[in-house]
C-alpha positions in Angstrom: -13.6 80.9 -39.0 -11.4 77.9 -39.0 -9.4 77.0 -42.1 -9.5 73.5 -43.6 -5.8 73.1 -42.7 -6.6 73.8 -39.0 -9.5 71.4 -38.9 -7.5 68.7 -40.6 -4.6 69.1 -38.2 -6.9 69.2 -35.2 -8.8 66.0 -36.1 -5.5 64.3 -37.0 -4.0 65.2 -33.7 -7.1 63.8 -31.9 -6.8 60.5 -33.8 -3.1 60.3 -33.0 -3.8 61.1 -29.3 -6.3 58.2 -29.1 -4.0 55.9 -30.9 -1.1 56.7 -28.5 -3.4 56.1 -25.5 -4.5 52.7 -26.9 -1.0 51.6 -27.7 0.4 52.8 -24.4 -2.4 51.0 -22.5 -1.8 47.8 -24.4 2.0 48.0 -23.9 1.4 48.7 -20.2 -0.3 45.3 -19.9 3.2 43.8 -19.7 3.4 45.0 -16.1 0.0 43.6 -15.4 1.0 40.2 -16.8 4.1 40.2 -14.6 2.1 40.9 -11.4 -0.7 38.5 -12.4 1.6 35.6 -13.2 3.5 36.1 -9.9 0.3 36.2 -7.9 -1.5 33.4 -9.6 1.2 30.8 -9.0 0.9 31.3 -5.2 -2.8 30.1 -5.3 -2.4 27.5 -8.1 0.6 25.8 -6.5 -1.6 24.1 -4.0 -3.5 22.3 -6.8 -0.5 21.7 -8.9 1.4 20.1 -6.0 -1.4 17.6 -5.6 -1.9 16.9 -9.3 1.8 16.4 -10.2 2.9 15.0 -6.8 5.7 17.6 -6.5 8.4 17.4 -3.9 9.2 20.5 -2.0 12.3 21.2 -4.2 10.2 20.7 -7.4 7.6 23.1 -6.0 10.2 25.7 -5.3 11.7 25.3 -8.7 8.3 25.6 -10.4 7.5 28.8 -8.5 10.9 30.4 -9.2 11.1 29.2 -12.8 9.3 32.4 -14.1 11.7 34.6 -12.1 14.7 32.7 -13.5 13.2 33.2 -17.0 12.6 36.9 -16.3 16.3 37.4 -15.3 17.4 35.7 -18.6 14.8 37.7 -20.6 15.9 41.0 -19.1 19.5 40.2 -19.9 18.6 39.5 -23.5 16.1 42.3 -23.9 18.4 45.2 -24.6 20.3 43.4 -27.4 17.0 41.9 -28.8 15.3 45.3 -28.9 18.3 46.9 -30.6 18.4 44.1 -33.3 14.7 43.8 -34.2 13.1 47.0 -32.8 10.7 47.7 -30.0 7.5 46.9 -31.9 8.7 43.5 -33.1 10.1 42.7 -29.7 6.7 43.3 -28.1 5.0 41.2 -30.7 7.5 38.3 -30.2 7.1 38.7 -26.5 3.3 38.3 -26.9 3.9 35.1 -28.9 6.2 33.8 -26.2 3.6 34.6 -23.5 1.0 32.7 -25.6 3.3 29.6 -26.1 4.2 29.6 -22.4 0.6 29.8 -21.4 -0.4 27.0 -23.7 2.4 24.8 -22.4 1.3 25.4 -18.9 -2.3 24.7 -19.8 -1.6 21.4 -21.5 1.2 20.2 -19.3 1.0 16.5 -18.4 4.4 16.4 -16.7 6.5 18.6 -14.5 9.0 19.2 -17.3 6.5 20.7 -19.7 5.0 22.8 -16.9 8.5 24.0 -16.0 9.3 24.8 -19.7 6.1 26.8 -19.9 6.9 28.8 -16.7 10.4 29.6 -18.0 9.0 30.7 -21.3 6.5 33.0 -19.5 9.4 34.3 -17.4 11.5 35.1 -20.5 8.6 37.0 -21.9 8.1 38.9 -18.6 11.8 39.9 -18.7 11.7 41.2 -22.2 8.4 42.9 -21.8 9.6 44.6 -18.6 12.3 46.4 -20.6 10.7 46.8 -24.0 7.1 48.0 -23.0 8.2 51.1 -21.1 10.7 51.9 -23.8 8.0 51.7 -26.4 5.6 53.8 -24.4 8.3 56.4 -23.9 8.9 56.4 -27.7 5.3 57.0 -28.4 4.9 59.8 -25.8 4.6 63.2 -27.5 6.4 66.1 -26.0 3.6 68.7 -26.4 5.9 71.6 -25.4 7.7 71.1 -28.7 4.6 70.1 -30.7 4.0 72.3 -33.8 1.2 74.7 -33.1 -1.2 75.2 -36.1 -2.7 78.6 -36.7 -2.1 81.9 -38.2 1.4 83.2 -37.9 2.8 80.0 -36.4 4.0 78.6 -39.7 3.8 75.1 -38.1 7.2 75.8 -36.4 8.2 74.1 -33.2 8.1 76.3 -30.2 10.3 75.7 -27.2 8.4 76.7 -24.1 10.8 75.0 -21.6 
């Protein structure tokens, strides 16, 4: 017969496991956004070129703006994450993604579109560093996880 302590620990571990999976999946979306943004511009540039009357140089600059922003974001991401923490860095990155996307959507000039692409790039750079770091922080090492039950005393066991 299971004791109340075992049932409570077991259901709490299930909830924690589901929470970790949800948070890890959400944080992993940073990689999806990076790939999606890189792929989308290749198809969209044909329409953008016609709409804004871009020169070949402006077209190249617009396509590479996100990559330039990503380099800047990745340079800043280590210090930013140390200063404000992983969770806040991811939340700020989500805000920067949103602002950059809105700028790109409402752009009436090449400059606004370029600013939006650079903002998205900075968010990509920070997210590429911070999201895997956050996922790794949430990962539970089950080999050292306390084992509930009679005689275990809730002590950590090293099976490695």
